[in-house]
VOPA-757186 format. One record per residue (C-alpha): residue number from 1; x, y, z. Coordinates in steps of 0.2 Angstrom, whole numbers, plus 5000, padded with zeros to 4 digits. Layout:
+-----+------+-------+------+
!   n ! east ! north !   up !
+-----+------+-------+------+
! NUM !    X !     Y !    Z !
...
+-----+------+-------+------+
***
This chain:
+-----+------+-------+------+
!   n ! east ! north !   up !
+-----+------+-------+------+
!   1 ! 4902 !  4932 ! 5012 !
!   2 ! 4917 !  4925 ! 5021 !
!   3 ! 4924 !  4936 ! 5035 !
!   4 ! 4940 !  4933 ! 5045 !
!   5 ! 4938 !  4927 ! 5063 !
!   6 ! 4937 !  4941 ! 5076 !
!   7 ! 4942 !  4935 ! 5093 !
!   8 ! 4934 !  4948 ! 5103 !
!   9 ! 4917 !  4956 ! 5101 !
!  10 ! 4916 !  4975 ! 5099 !
!  11 ! 4908 !  4976 ! 5116 !
!  12 ! 4922 !  4965 ! 5124 !
!  13 ! 4935 !  4976 ! 5115 !
!  14 ! 4928 !  4992 ! 5121 !
!  15 ! 4926 !  4985 ! 5138 !
!  16 ! 4944 !  4980 ! 5139 !
!  17 ! 4950 !  4997 ! 5133 !
!  18 ! 4938 !  5006 ! 5144 !
!  19 ! 4944 !  4997 ! 5159 !
!  20 ! 4961 !  5002 ! 5155 !
!  21 ! 4955 !  5020 ! 5155 !
!  22 ! 4958 !  5021 ! 5173 !
!  23 ! 4976 !  5022 ! 5170 !
!  24 ! 4982 !  5040 ! 5169 !
!  25 ! 4990 !  5035 ! 5152 !
!  26 ! 4973 !  5035 ! 5144 !
!  27 ! 4965 !  5048 ! 5154 !
!  28 ! 4977 !  5062 ! 5151 !
!  29 ! 4989 !  5056 ! 5138 !
!  30 ! 5005 !  5061 ! 5147 !
!  31 ! 5021 !  5066 ! 5138 !
!  32 ! 5030 !  5052 ! 5146 !
!  33 ! 5024 !  5034 ! 5148 !
!  34 ! 5020 !  5025 ! 5164 !
!  35 ! 5032 !  5011 ! 5166 !
!  36 ! 5026 !  4995 ! 5174 !
!  37 ! 5034 !  4988 ! 5189 !
!  38 ! 5047 !  4975 ! 5184 !
!  39 ! 5042 !  4957 ! 5188 !
!  40 ! 5051 !  4950 ! 5204 !
!  41 ! 5067 !  4941 ! 5200 !
!  42 ! 5077 !  4943 ! 5184 !
!  43 ! 5090 !  4956 ! 5184 !
!  44 ! 5089 !  4958 ! 5165 !
!  45 ! 5071 !  4965 ! 5168 !
!  46 ! 5077 !  4978 ! 5180 !
!  47 ! 5091 !  4983 ! 5168 !
!  48 ! 5079 !  4988 ! 5154 !
!  49 ! 5081 !  5007 ! 5150 !
!  50 ! 5068 !  5019 ! 5156 !
!  51 ! 5057 !  5026 ! 5143 !
!  52 ! 5063 !  5044 ! 5146 !
!  53 ! 5080 !  5038 ! 5142 !
!  54 ! 5075 !  5030 ! 5126 !
!  55 ! 5065 !  5045 ! 5120 !
!  56 ! 5079 !  5057 ! 5124 !
!  57 ! 5092 !  5047 ! 5116 !
!  58 ! 5082 !  5045 ! 5099 !
!  59 ! 5083 !  5064 ! 5097 !
!  60 ! 5068 !  5064 ! 5085 !
!  61 ! 5061 !  5081 ! 5089 !
!  62 ! 5042 !  5082 ! 5085 !
!  63 ! 5031 !  5069 ! 5094 !
!  64 ! 5031 !  5051 ! 5098 !
!  65 ! 5016 !  5041 ! 5104 !
!  66 ! 5014 !  5023 ! 5108 !
!  67 ! 5003 !  5010 ! 5116 !
!  68 ! 5007 !  4992 ! 5120 !
!  69 ! 4992 !  4981 ! 5127 !
!  70 ! 4987 !  4963 ! 5130 !
!  71 ! 4982 !  4958 ! 5113 !
!  72 ! 4968 !  4947 ! 5120 !
!  73 ! 4960 !  4958 ! 5133 !
!  74 ! 4965 !  4976 ! 5127 !
!  75 ! 4972 !  4980 ! 5144 !
!  76 ! 4986 !  4993 ! 5142 !
!  77 ! 5003 !  4989 ! 5150 !
!  78 ! 5012 !  5005 ! 5144 !
!  79 ! 5009 !  5020 ! 5134 !
!  80 ! 5015 !  5038 ! 5130 !
!  81 ! 5004 !  5051 ! 5121 !
!  82 ! 4991 !  5037 ! 5117 !
!  83 ! 4978 !  5049 ! 5111 !
!  84 ! 4989 !  5060 ! 5100 !
!  85 ! 4984 !  5059 ! 5082 !
!  86 ! 4999 !  5057 ! 5071 !
!  87 ! 5002 !  5052 ! 5053 !
!  88 ! 5001 !  5033 ! 5051 !
!  89 ! 5011 !  5032 ! 5034 !
!  90 ! 5010 !  5014 ! 5027 !
!  91 ! 5003 !  5007 ! 5043 !
!  92 ! 4987 !  5013 ! 5036 !
!  93 ! 4988 !  4998 ! 5024 !
!  94 ! 4984 !  4986 ! 5039 !
!  95 ! 4967 !  4994 ! 5042 !
!  96 ! 4964 !  4994 ! 5023 !
!  97 ! 4968 !  4975 ! 5023 !
!  98 ! 4955 !  4972 ! 5037 !
!  99 ! 4942 !  4983 ! 5028 !
! 100 ! 4944 !  4974 ! 5012 !
! 101 ! 4944 !  4957 ! 5020 !
! 102 ! 4928 !  4960 ! 5030 !
! 103 ! 4919 !  4968 ! 5015 !
! 104 ! 4925 !  4957 ! 5000 !
! 105 ! 4931 !  4941 ! 5009 !
! 106 ! 4948 !  4933 ! 5007 !
! 107 ! 4943 !  4923 ! 4992 !
! 108 ! 4938 !  4938 ! 4981 !
! 109 ! 4946 !  4940 ! 4964 !
! 110 ! 4948 !  4954 ! 4952 !
! 111 ! 4943 !  4950 ! 4935 !
! 112 ! 4949 !  4957 ! 4918 !
! 113 ! 4938 !  4952 ! 4903 !
! 114 ! 4937 !  4953 ! 4884 !
! 115 ! 4919 !  4956 ! 4881 !
! 116 ! 4910 !  4958 ! 4864 !
! 117 ! 4893 !  4964 ! 4858 !
! 118 ! 4894 !  4953 ! 4843 !
! 119 ! 4897 !  4936 ! 4837 !
! 120 ! 4911 !  4925 ! 4829 !
! 121 ! 4908 !  4918 ! 4812 !
! 122 ! 4922 !  4909 ! 4803 !
! 123 ! 4936 !  4918 ! 4814 !
! 124 ! 4928 !  4935 ! 4811 !
! 125 ! 4921 !  4944 ! 4826 !
! 126 ! 4907 !  4955 ! 4819 !
! 127 ! 4906 !  4968 ! 4833 !
! 128 ! 4916 !  4978 ! 4846 !
! 129 ! 4929 !  4970 ! 4857 !
! 130 ! 4930 !  4978 ! 4875 !
! 131 ! 4945 !  4976 ! 4887 !
! 132 ! 4935 !  4977 ! 4903 !
! 133 ! 4944 !  4980 ! 4920 !
! 134 ! 4938 !  4978 ! 4938 !
! 135 ! 4953 !  4987 ! 4945 !
! 136 ! 4965 !  4972 ! 4947 !
! 137 ! 4980 !  4980 ! 4955 !
! 138 ! 4992 !  4966 ! 4951 !
! 139 ! 4988 !  4964 ! 4932 !
! 140 ! 5004 !  4963 ! 4922 !
! 141 ! 5009 !  4962 ! 4904 !
! 142 ! 5011 !  4943 ! 4904 !
! 143 ! 4993 !  4942 ! 4910 !
! 144 ! 4987 !  4953 ! 4896 !
! 145 ! 4997 !  4942 ! 4884 !
! 146 ! 4988 !  4927 ! 4891 !
! 147 ! 4971 !  4935 ! 4887 !
! 148 ! 4977 !  4939 ! 4869 !
! 149 ! 4981 !  4920 ! 4868 !
! 150 ! 4964 !  4915 ! 4875 !
! 151 ! 4956 !  4926 ! 4861 !
! 152 ! 4965 !  4917 ! 4848 !
! 153 ! 4960 !  4900 ! 4856 !
! 154 ! 4942 !  4906 ! 4855 !
! 155 ! 4944 !  4906 ! 4836 !
! 156 ! 4945 !  4925 ! 4834 !
! 157 ! 4956 !  4930 ! 4819 !
! 158 ! 4948 !  4947 ! 4814 !
! 159 ! 4938 !  4960 ! 4823 !
! 160 ! 4927 !  4971 ! 4812 !
! 161 ! 4921 !  4983 ! 4825 !
! 162 ! 4930 !  4994 ! 4837 !
! 163 ! 4942 !  4990 ! 4850 !
! 164 ! 4937 !  4999 ! 4867 !
! 165 ! 4943 !  4999 ! 4884 !
! 166 ! 4932 !  5001 ! 4900 !
! 167 ! 4941 !  5008 ! 4916 !
! 168 ! 4925 !  5014 ! 4924 !
! 169 ! 4925 !  5001 ! 4938 !
! 170 ! 4934 !  5014 ! 4949 !
! 171 ! 4936 !  5033 ! 4947 !
! 172 ! 4952 !  5039 ! 4939 !
! 173 ! 4965 !  5048 ! 4949 !
! 174 ! 4981 !  5054 ! 4940 !
! 175 ! 4992 !  5052 ! 4956 !
! 176 ! 4989 !  5045 ! 4973 !
! 177 ! 4997 !  5061 ! 4981 !
! 178 ! 4998 !  5076 ! 4969 !
! 179 ! 5011 !  5084 ! 4981 !
! 180 ! 5024 !  5071 ! 4978 !
! 181 ! 5038 !  5073 ! 4964 !
! 182 ! 5031 !  5068 ! 4947 !
! 183 ! 5044 !  5054 ! 4944 !
! 184 ! 5041 !  5043 ! 4959 !
! 185 ! 5036 !  5026 ! 4954 !
! 186 ! 5027 !  5023 ! 4970 !
! 187 ! 5015 !  5037 ! 4967 !
! 188 ! 5006 !  5031 ! 4951 !
! 189 ! 4989 !  5034 ! 4944 !
! 190 ! 4973 !  5024 ! 4949 !
! 191 ! 4961 !  5017 ! 4937 !
! 192 ! 4948 !  5003 ! 4934 !
! 193 ! 4961 !  4997 ! 4922 !
! 194 ! 4979 !  4995 ! 4929 !
! 195 ! 4994 !  4987 ! 4922 !
! 196 ! 5012 !  4984 ! 4930 !
! 197 ! 5007 !  4994 ! 4945 !
! 198 ! 5005 !  5008 ! 4933 !
! 199 ! 5023 !  5010 ! 4929 !
! 200 ! 5033 !  5010 ! 4914 !
! 201 ! 5051 !  5003 ! 4913 !
! 202 ! 5064 !  5016 ! 4907 !
! 203 ! 5081 !  5009 ! 4903 !
! 204 ! 5096 !  5018 ! 4895 !
! 205 ! 5113 !  5011 ! 4889 !
! 206 ! 5128 !  5019 ! 4881 !
! 207 ! 5128 !  5018 ! 4862 !
! 208 ! 5140 !  5023 ! 4849 !
! 209 ! 5132 !  5040 ! 4849 !
! 210 ! 5125 !  5045 ! 4866 !
! 211 ! 5112 !  5033 ! 4873 !
! 212 ! 5100 !  5020 ! 4868 !
! 213 ! 5084 !  5021 ! 4878 !
! 214 ! 5068 !  5011 ! 4879 !
! 215 ! 5051 !  5013 ! 4887 !
! 216 ! 5044 !  4996 ! 4890 !
! 217 ! 5029 !  4988 ! 4898 !
! 218 ! 5041 !  4975 ! 4905 !
! 219 ! 5036 !  4958 ! 4913 !
! 220 ! 5044 !  4941 ! 4914 !
! 221 ! 5039 !  4935 ! 4897 !
! 222 ! 5034 !  4950 ! 4887 !
! 223 ! 5041 !  4967 ! 4886 !
! 224 ! 5033 !  4977 ! 4872 !
! 225 ! 5039 !  4995 ! 4869 !
! 226 ! 5025 !  5008 ! 4872 !
! 227 ! 5021 !  5025 ! 4865 !
! 228 ! 5010 !  5032 ! 4878 !
! 229 ! 5026 !  5037 ! 4888 !
! 230 ! 5040 !  5045 ! 4879 !
! 231 ! 5058 !  5050 ! 4885 !
! 232 ! 5069 !  5063 ! 4879 !
! 233 ! 5087 !  5066 ! 4885 !
! 234 ! 5091 !  5084 ! 4888 !
! 235 ! 5108 !  5093 ! 4890 !
! 236 ! 5107 !  5099 ! 4908 !
! 237 ! 5112 !  5093 ! 4926 !
! 238 ! 5096 !  5097 ! 4935 !
! 239 ! 5082 !  5094 ! 4938 !
! 240 ! 5085 !  5075 ! 4934 !
! 241 ! 5067 !  5073 ! 4927 !
! 242 ! 5053 !  5084 ! 4921 !
! 243 ! 5036 !  5078 ! 4916 !
! 244 ! 5022 !  5086 ! 4905 !
! 245 ! 5007 !  5079 ! 4896 !
! 246 ! 5001 !  5083 ! 4879 !
! 247 ! 4985 !  5074 ! 4873 !
! 248 ! 4986 !  5056 ! 4878 !
! 249 ! 5005 !  5055 ! 4880 !
! 250 ! 5016 !  5056 ! 4896 !
! 251 ! 5031 !  5066 ! 4890 !
! 252 ! 5047 !  5065 ! 4901 !
! 253 ! 5064 !  5072 ! 4900 !
! 254 ! 5080 !  5067 ! 4909 !
! 255 ! 5096 !  5076 ! 4912 !
! 256 ! 5110 !  5069 ! 4902 !
! 257 ! 5122 !  5073 ! 4916 !
! 258 ! 5113 !  5061 ! 4928 !
! 259 ! 5113 !  5045 ! 4917 !
! 260 ! 5131 !  5039 ! 4920 !
! 261 ! 5135 !  5023 ! 4909 !
! 262 ! 5118 !  5015 ! 4910 !
! 263 ! 5104 !  5010 ! 4921 !
! 264 ! 5085 !  5009 ! 4923 !
! 265 ! 5071 !  5014 ! 4934 !
! 266 ! 5052 !  5013 ! 4934 !
! 267 ! 5042 !  5029 ! 4931 !
! 268 ! 5024 !  5031 ! 4934 !
! 269 ! 5010 !  5030 ! 4921 !
! 270 ! 4997 !  5044 ! 4922 !
! 271 ! 4985 !  5037 ! 4909 !
! 272 ! 4985 !  5018 ! 4914 !
! 273 ! 4969 !  5014 ! 4904 !
! 274 ! 4978 !  5020 ! 4888 !
! 275 ! 4993 !  5011 ! 4893 !
! 276 ! 4984 !  4994 ! 4896 !
! 277 ! 4975 !  4996 ! 4879 !
! 278 ! 4990 !  5000 ! 4869 !
! 279 ! 4999 !  4985 ! 4877 !
! 280 ! 4985 !  4973 ! 4874 !
! 281 ! 4983 !  4979 ! 4856 !
! 282 ! 5002 !  4975 ! 4853 !
! 283 ! 5000 !  4958 ! 4861 !
! 284 ! 4985 !  4954 ! 4851 !
! 285 ! 4994 !  4959 ! 4835 !
! 286 ! 5007 !  4946 ! 4839 !
! 287 ! 4994 !  4933 ! 4837 !
! 288 ! 4988 !  4940 ! 4820 !
! 289 ! 4973 !  4949 ! 4828 !
! 290 ! 4973 !  4967 ! 4822 !
! 291 ! 4964 !  4980 ! 4832 !
! 292 ! 4961 !  4998 ! 4830 !
! 293 ! 4969 !  5011 ! 4841 !
! 294 ! 4957 !  5010 ! 4855 !
! 295 ! 4944 !  5021 ! 4863 !
! 296 ! 4935 !  5022 ! 4880 !
! 297 ! 4919 !  5013 ! 4881 !
! 298 ! 4906 !  5004 ! 4892 !
! 299 ! 4905 !  4985 ! 4894 !
! 300 ! 4888 !  4979 ! 4888 !
! 301 ! 4878 !  4971 ! 4902 !
! 302 ! 4872 !  4957 ! 4890 !
! 303 ! 4889 !  4955 ! 4881 !
! 304 ! 4898 !  4939 ! 4878 !
! 305 ! 4914 !  4936 ! 4888 !
! 306 ! 4927 !  4930 ! 4875 !
! 307 ! 4942 !  4928 ! 4888 !
! 308 ! 4945 !  4931 ! 4906 !
! 309 ! 4959 !  4933 ! 4918 !
! 310 ! 4956 !  4931 ! 4937 !
! 311 ! 4968 !  4938 ! 4950 !
! 312 ! 4975 !  4928 ! 4964 !
! 313 ! 4964 !  4928 ! 4979 !
! 314 ! 4962 !  4944 ! 4989 !
! 315 ! 4971 !  4936 ! 5004 !
! 316 ! 4987 !  4933 ! 4994 !
! 317 ! 4986 !  4951 ! 4986 !
! 318 ! 4985 !  4958 ! 5003 !
! 319 ! 4999 !  4948 ! 5010 !
! 320 ! 5010 !  4955 ! 4996 !
! 321 ! 5003 !  4972 ! 4998 !
! 322 ! 5009 !  4972 ! 5017 !
! 323 ! 5025 !  4964 ! 5013 !
! 324 ! 5030 !  4976 ! 4999 !
! 325 ! 5020 !  4991 ! 5004 !
! 326 ! 5012 !  4994 ! 4987 !
! 327 ! 5002 !  5010 ! 4987 !
! 328 ! 4992 !  5006 ! 4971 !
! 329 ! 4986 !  4990 ! 4978 !
! 330 ! 4980 !  4998 ! 4994 !
! 331 ! 4970 !  5011 ! 4985 !
! 332 ! 4962 !  4999 ! 4973 !
! 333 ! 4957 !  4987 ! 4987 !
! 334 ! 4951 !  5001 ! 4998 !
! 335 ! 4940 !  5009 ! 4984 !
! 336 ! 4934 !  4992 ! 4979 !
! 337 ! 4928 !  4988 ! 4996 !
! 338 ! 4919 !  5005 ! 4998 !
! 339 ! 4910 !  5002 ! 4981 !
! 340 ! 4904 !  4985 ! 4988 !
! 341 ! 4899 !  4992 ! 5004 !
! 342 ! 4890 !  5008 ! 4998 !
! 343 ! 4886 !  5003 ! 4981 !
! 344 ! 4897 !  5017 ! 4973 !
! 345 ! 4914 !  5025 ! 4975 !
! 346 ! 4915 !  5043 ! 4970 !
! 347 ! 4933 !  5047 ! 4974 !
! 348 ! 4948 !  5042 ! 4984 !
! 349 ! 4945 !  5055 ! 4997 !
! 350 ! 4926 !  5049 ! 4999 !
! 351 ! 4932 !  5031 ! 5000 !
! 352 ! 4945 !  5035 ! 5014 !
! 353 ! 4931 !  5044 ! 5024 !
! 354 ! 4920 !  5029 ! 5022 !
! 355 ! 4934 !  5018 ! 5029 !
! 356 ! 4936 !  5030 ! 5044 !
! 357 ! 4918 !  5029 ! 5047 !
! 358 ! 4918 !  5010 ! 5046 !
! 359 ! 4932 !  5008 ! 5058 !
! 360 ! 4923 !  5019 ! 5071 !
! 361 ! 4907 !  5009 ! 5070 !
! 362 ! 4915 !  4992 ! 5068 !
! 363 ! 4931 !  4993 ! 5078 !
! 364 ! 4928 !  5008 ! 5090 !
! 365 ! 4941 !  5020 ! 5084 !
! 366 ! 4939 !  5037 ! 5090 !
! 367 ! 4953 !  5048 ! 5082 !
! 368 ! 4955 !  5040 ! 5065 !
! 369 ! 4954 !  5053 ! 5050 !
! 370 ! 4961 !  5045 ! 5034 !
! 371 ! 4963 !  5053 ! 5018 !
! 372 ! 4968 !  5038 ! 5008 !
! 373 ! 4970 !  5019 ! 5009 !
! 374 ! 4989 !  5018 ! 5007 !
! 375 ! 4996 !  5031 ! 5019 !
! 376 ! 5006 !  5040 ! 5005 !
! 377 ! 4998 !  5057 ! 5008 !
! 378 ! 5002 !  5066 ! 5024 !
! 379 ! 4984 !  5071 ! 5028 !
! 380 ! 4979 !  5055 ! 5037 !
! 381 ! 4979 !  5055 ! 5056 !
! 382 ! 4977 !  5041 ! 5069 !
! 383 ! 4981 !  5039 ! 5087 !
! 384 ! 4992 !  5024 ! 5094 !
! 385 ! 4977 !  5020 ! 5105 !
! 386 ! 4965 !  5018 ! 5090 !
! 387 ! 4978 !  5008 ! 5081 !
! 388 ! 4979 !  4996 ! 5096 !
! 389 ! 4960 !  4995 ! 5097 !
! 390 ! 4960 !  4989 ! 5079 !
! 391 ! 4974 !  4976 ! 5082 !
! 392 ! 4965 !  4969 ! 5098 !
! 393 ! 4949 !  4968 ! 5088 !
! 394 ! 4957 !  4957 ! 5075 !
! 395 ! 4966 !  4947 ! 5089 !
! 396 ! 4983 !  4938 ! 5089 !
! 397 ! 4975 !  4923 ! 5081 !
! 398 ! 4964 !  4933 ! 5068 !
! 399 ! 4966 !  4935 ! 5050 !
! 400 ! 4978 !  4950 ! 5050 !
! 401 ! 4993 !  4944 ! 5060 !
! 402 ! 4996 !  4930 ! 5047 !
! 403 ! 4997 !  4943 ! 5034 !
! 404 ! 5010 !  4954 ! 5042 !
! 405 ! 5029 !  4953 ! 5039 !
! 406 ! 5040 !  4946 ! 5053 !
! 407 ! 5051 !  4959 ! 5061 !
! 408 ! 5068 !  4953 ! 5069 !
! 409 ! 5077 !  4962 ! 5083 !
! 410 ! 5095 !  4966 ! 5080 !
! 411 ! 5108 !  4955 ! 5090 !
! 412 ! 5112 !  4968 ! 5102 !
! 413 ! 5094 !  4970 ! 5107 !
! 414 ! 5090 !  4951 ! 5108 !
! 415 ! 5080 !  4945 ! 5123 !
! 416 ! 5090 !  4934 ! 5135 !
! 417 ! 5087 !  4916 ! 5132 !
! 418 ! 5086 !  4903 ! 5118 !
! 419 ! 5069 !  4909 ! 5111 !
! 420 ! 5066 !  4926 ! 5103 !
! 421 ! 5049 !  4935 ! 5102 !
! 422 ! 5039 !  4932 ! 5087 !
! 423 ! 5035 !  4950 ! 5080 !
! 424 ! 5023 !  4953 ! 5066 !
! 425 ! 5021 !  4971 ! 5060 !
! 426 ! 5018 !  4984 ! 5047 !
! 427 ! 5030 !  4998 ! 5045 !
! 428 ! 5027 !  5015 ! 5039 !
! 429 ! 5039 !  5029 ! 5032 !
! 430 ! 5037 !  5046 ! 5026 !
! 431 ! 5049 !  5061 ! 5027 !
! 432 ! 5051 !  5064 ! 5045 !
! 433 ! 5037 !  5051 ! 5049 !
! 434 ! 5040 !  5033 ! 5055 !
! 435 ! 5027 !  5021 ! 5061 !
! 436 ! 5026 !  5003 ! 5067 !
! 437 ! 5011 !  4993 ! 5072 !
! 438 ! 5008 !  4974 ! 5075 !
! 439 ! 5009 !  4960 ! 5087 !
! 440 ! 5022 !  4953 ! 5099 !
! 441 ! 5022 !  4935 ! 5105 !
! 442 ! 5034 !  4935 ! 5119 !
! 443 ! 5045 !  4919 ! 5123 !
! 444 ! 5033 !  4914 ! 5136 !
! 445 ! 5018 !  4915 ! 5125 !
! 446 ! 5011 !  4932 ! 5130 !
! 447 ! 5002 !  4941 ! 5116 !
! 448 ! 5004 !  4960 ! 5115 !
! 449 ! 4997 !  4972 ! 5102 !
! 450 ! 5007 !  4988 ! 5099 !
! 451 ! 5008 !  5004 ! 5089 !
! 452 ! 5022 !  5017 ! 5088 !
! 453 ! 5020 !  5033 ! 5079 !
! 454 ! 5034 !  5047 ! 5078 !
! 455 ! 5033 !  5063 ! 5067 !
! 456 ! 5042 !  5079 ! 5066 !
! 457 ! 5028 !  5088 ! 5057 !
! 458 ! 5035 !  5105 ! 5057 !
! 459 ! 5051 !  5099 ! 5048 !
! 460 ! 5041 !  5089 ! 5036 !
! 461 ! 5030 !  5104 ! 5032 !
! 462 ! 5045 !  5115 ! 5028 !
! 463 ! 5050 !  5104 ! 5014 !
! 464 ! 5048 !  5110 ! 4996 !
! 465 ! 5040 !  5098 ! 4983 !
! 466 ! 5058 !  5095 ! 4975 !
! 467 ! 5065 !  5091 ! 4992 !
! 468 ! 5053 !  5077 ! 4996 !
! 469 ! 5063 !  5063 ! 4987 !
! 470 ! 5079 !  5064 ! 4998 !
! 471 ! 5077 !  5078 ! 5011 !
! 472 ! 5093 !  5083 ! 5021 !
! 473 ! 5093 !  5074 ! 5037 !
! 474 ! 5079 !  5062 ! 5032 !
! 475 ! 5089 !  5046 ! 5032 !
! 476 ! 5097 !  5049 ! 5049 !
! 477 ! 5081 !  5054 ! 5057 !
! 478 ! 5073 !  5038 ! 5050 !
! 479 ! 5087 !  5027 ! 5057 !
! 480 ! 5085 !  5035 ! 5074 !
! 481 ! 5066 !  5032 ! 5073 !
! 482 ! 5069 !  5013 ! 5068 !
! 483 ! 5081 !  5011 ! 5082 !
! 484 ! 5069 !  5018 ! 5095 !
! 485 ! 5056 !  5006 ! 5088 !
! 486 ! 5068 !  4991 ! 5090 !
! 487 ! 5072 !  4997 ! 5108 !
! 488 ! 5054 !  4998 ! 5113 !
! 489 ! 5050 !  4981 ! 5105 !
! 490 ! 5065 !  4973 ! 5115 !
! 491 ! 5059 !  4982 ! 5131 !
! 492 ! 5042 !  4975 ! 5130 !
! 493 ! 5048 !  4958 ! 5125 !
! 494 ! 5059 !  4957 ! 5140 !
! 495 ! 5047 !  4965 ! 5153 !
! 496 ! 5032 !  4954 ! 5148 !
! 497 ! 5042 !  4938 ! 5144 !
! 498 ! 5049 !  4925 ! 5155 !
+-----+------+-------+------+
***
């Protein structure tokens, strides 16, 4: 199994962080950080604002904890509340990426197959056809269309048996976080058979009488209409959407008063295995292959593979996951890693606990208690010190840094001189939660690892379920949190760069 390079052994990592424990910042977790003495010379360093000033100006309420350390030795150079466990939000995905890479290897691919227990004679498949998933989080309609084309190329013109679908590779979960509003596309279901990030494309256009609406499994080349998700326009102003399920159908309603002249949005699919099966059946019919409605089934161990789609390598999937912060991808790769490591995966919660245990044993974390792999739920907690331990363990030249997205400082916070710091990090945002963690390479080549967590947990807990999409004050709070993060990054780049 291929594993990413680790620049420090666990013993060396713990030794570096233990050596820094002599600093009061690690021993007592003070409310305010310890500011290092500015290096001699350079008035711009002496002009850097004090931490107290930056935290007070941010007006975030709640708590902020951060740690910045030498990324190669683990020696802490500045911190505030380093041991306070706070919600990591989507920064969780960084740990999930490491967990998946070390367990599955960067070249791992998810495979979606068409399998049969029968044989093909003169274009007729005498037996069942099974659409078998392995959890591929990036499978889309075009890829299913290519599978249908492969089936035709294999000589199949008719299937006499049943059409089955197998989603048993991963446990089903109808929403990543049940506390989120129903209509949020970034909170889809999870299954061993996923499609289009388990979202359906709802589009509405003004017509001669009211609106023309479509519910499509939209991709670049193919966009078949689907029946597993249905929409009805209702004469009301609020709520904008309602959701219910009856049998095997997701039933949505939308308020006519919210539609305007036209538009579109992605809505979550709660039965992705049925969604994928329906779409494949439609695409197969376009090649003249008629399948029955589809039913759940199990892939036979001795079955014949008629066609197969392989996903991109895991390393590429993780790079996109960290760039676009796709929650479904994080949950699927995390649970797939747990299954490979333990031989089974029972639930999302069990898999998240397994990743927490692994991070304690492998990376030396002490306060990591994760409830999912994406950070979408608000139950997860981790300290800034633990997040920096993870980053130092991987090292500034390890496999994680290259997967992280570049972060640019605004012009008014630029570092003096012709060269700006190279910052690679993962953001995390929930209502009244903001997180950022990654690496800074200063203009003089110093490598730092950092984590910044801010949360007003009381304000977040007071939100009703309906308020969670756009809470009052949420956007301004998030802007102030991001501004504080930028100020801290600028401060550290100045103080620790030439």
